[in-house]
C-alpha positions, 0 to 999 in steps of 0.5 A: 505484539508482547514487547514494546517496540520503537518503530520508525514510519515513513509516509506517516501522514498518508492514509495507511501511515496515519492509521498505522501510527495510531495503531502502534501507539494504541498498542503501547509502542512508540511510532517515530515519524520519518518526515521531510524538512518543513513537515507539519509533524516536526516536533515530538514526542517522539522527535521525528527523523528528518530526511530528504529523499530527493536530495539523498540526505538523511541523518543516519545517527537518528535511526539508532535504537530502532526495533523496526522500520515501516517504509511507506513513502512514495509519490501517489500513483493517481495524484495526477495524470501520467506524463513522462515527468510524473512517471519519473517522479513515481519511480524515483520517489520509491526507488531513490527513497528506499535505497537511501533508507536501506543504505542508512540502516545498513550502516548502523552500529545496531540496525533494526531487526526488520524493515517492512518496505512497501510494494504493491500488487502492481508487481504482477501486471495485467494478468486476466483471470490467472490466480497469483500468489507470491511465487508468481512472476512479475509483469512487464508494464510500467507499474510492474517495473517500478515495483521490481526496482522498488523491492530491489532497492532494499537489497543493502538492508538485506545484505546487512542481515536485516529481515526485509518484508515487502507488503504487496498491497492491493486496493485499500478500502476506506471511506476517508481516502483511496479508490473507494472514497472517490467512488462513494459520491457517485454511488450514493447518487445512484450513478455508479457502476461497473467499469468496462466489461466489469470482468477485471479482477480487483484484489482489495483489502480493508484499511483495518486488515492492511494495518493489522497485517503490517503490524503482524509483519513486524514480528512474524518470521516472514521475509520477501514478498507478502501479498496484502490482499483479502482472501476473496478478490472480486471482479469490478462487476462484483465490487460495484454490485456489492457497493450498490447493495451496501448503499441501497442504490442502483449500480447498473450504469457502466462508467463511460471510458471517455469520462475516465480518460478526461479525468485521469488520462488514457494510460493511468485509466488503463493501468488503474481501472482496466488492469486485472490482477487476481491475487491470493494472500498465500503467505498471510494465510500460511502464517495464520493471519486472521482477516477481520474482513475476508469478504467484500460484503463484510468489508464494505459494511465495516468501512461504511459504518465509520 
């Protein structure tokens, strides 16, 4: 980006948010964290914007003068077992927070040019071997419904003339957080392996490419859904074999489903680890976005070197 931008970031303390803030600041831009009351990042510079999505409270005036907003906040999907109450927290944190933010942006005298409002490839549901792009229909399970409502909640910003892009993020590979960080201790001990048949597709992206794609979306002439996944999705069997090779450890023992049920519960296990989504980043590729890590071997080598 040639111009210096002032970019507000929700979810700035999460894995992606922290890395995005660092990337923006290293590029000469100003990242303005949007934080909850009592957050550890409660002072500037720059002074943060304070909001309370659960109470539907936000000081709209603090949003004036922004060039862009990247909205990443939401209850983590796998923070704990899914109960009816936890599923409600997951949905409410995304839909209510997005609605509050987009309505606040729509009321500004000088709204930002773009809102990059997060979504996920959970939008597509469990689709087997079907190749999916941004024009594909949505699924009908819990996560698909959450993603659909999540994206719709940004309609007030769209109606106000703000360009709204929805990065539908896949599994983000990083050694410091997320799914890969959970897997690494087992694979390093030589006891990691495929889950179930291993035929389910996993659409992934390196943390580096995830953040670069978010930055790209700030200035690209793109709106609507954008799949943030690498151009070469892999099956679970392919992923575990590649991780075993990268660590020089065996990866032949399948992970027993009862062990996963004991940790995550049945519904979350099925949704997170047995669901299959083979997703292509068609919009990024048409727009000329360059992936630093287009294949799983390159990505794992980069991630494990850190």
